[in-house]
C-alpha positions in Angstrom: 112.5 152.0 63.4 114.4 149.0 64.8 112.3 149.2 68.0 109.1 149.3 66.1 110.1 146.3 63.9 111.1 144.4 67.1 107.8 145.2 68.7 105.9 144.1 65.7 107.8 140.9 65.5 107.2 140.1 69.1 103.5 140.8 68.8 103.2 138.5 65.8 105.2 135.7 67.4 103.1 135.9 70.6 99.9 135.7 68.6 101.1 132.7 66.7 102.2 130.7 69.7 99.2 131.7 71.8 96.7 130.2 69.3 98.1 126.6 69.3 95.9 124.0 70.7 96.4 120.2 70.6 93.4 117.9 71.1 94.6 114.5 72.4 91.2 112.9 72.3 87.7 113.7 71.1 86.9 116.9 69.3 85.9 120.5 69.9 83.0 120.8 67.4 80.6 121.7 70.2 82.5 125.0 70.7 82.0 126.0 67.1 79.4 128.7 67.6 80.1 129.5 71.3 81.4 132.9 72.2 81.7 132.1 75.9 82.4 128.9 77.9 82.0 128.5 81.7 84.5 126.2 83.3 84.0 124.7 86.7 86.8 123.1 88.6 85.8 120.3 90.9 88.7 119.2 93.1 86.6 116.8 95.3 88.9 115.0 97.7 92.5 115.5 96.5 95.1 112.9 97.5 98.7 113.9 98.4 102.0 112.1 97.9 102.6 108.5 96.8 100.8 107.2 99.8 97.6 108.9 98.8 96.9 110.8 102.0 93.7 112.7 102.3 94.1 116.4 103.0 93.5 116.0 106.7 95.9 113.1 107.0 98.6 115.0 105.0 98.2 118.1 107.2 98.4 116.0 110.4 101.5 114.3 109.2 103.1 117.5 108.0 102.4 119.1 111.3 104.1 116.4 113.4 107.1 116.4 111.0 107.5 120.2 110.9 107.1 120.7 114.7 109.6 117.9 115.4 112.2 119.3 112.9 111.7 123.1 113.0 109.4 123.9 115.9 105.9 125.5 116.4 106.8 128.8 114.8 107.8 127.1 111.5 104.5 125.2 111.5 102.4 128.3 112.0 104.3 130.0 109.1 103.8 126.9 106.9 100.1 126.5 107.7 99.4 130.2 107.0 101.1 129.8 103.6 99.1 126.6 102.9 95.8 128.3 103.7 96.6 131.2 101.5 97.7 129.0 98.6 94.7 126.7 98.9 92.3 129.6 98.9 93.9 131.3 95.9 94.5 128.1 93.8 91.4 126.0 94.7 89.0 128.9 94.8 87.5 128.0 98.2 
């Protein structure tokens, strides 16, 4: 009985927190009768670090720093992780 009560409490609490949405500007009236919304992410040309490097500049800089500090093997490992991450996150 205690486990069932706990499960019910967790389910209700999750539903309550999952439905909160704060609109900081504008309104969502255009979604009133919509059952489905297609969202498209456009990342364009992202900039990296405070110096606003382009992706190519950042990768060149990172390559020279990584090879100088840790060697070629560390760079190969890092660039493989970068490619995997950018494909999974940026949907390329």
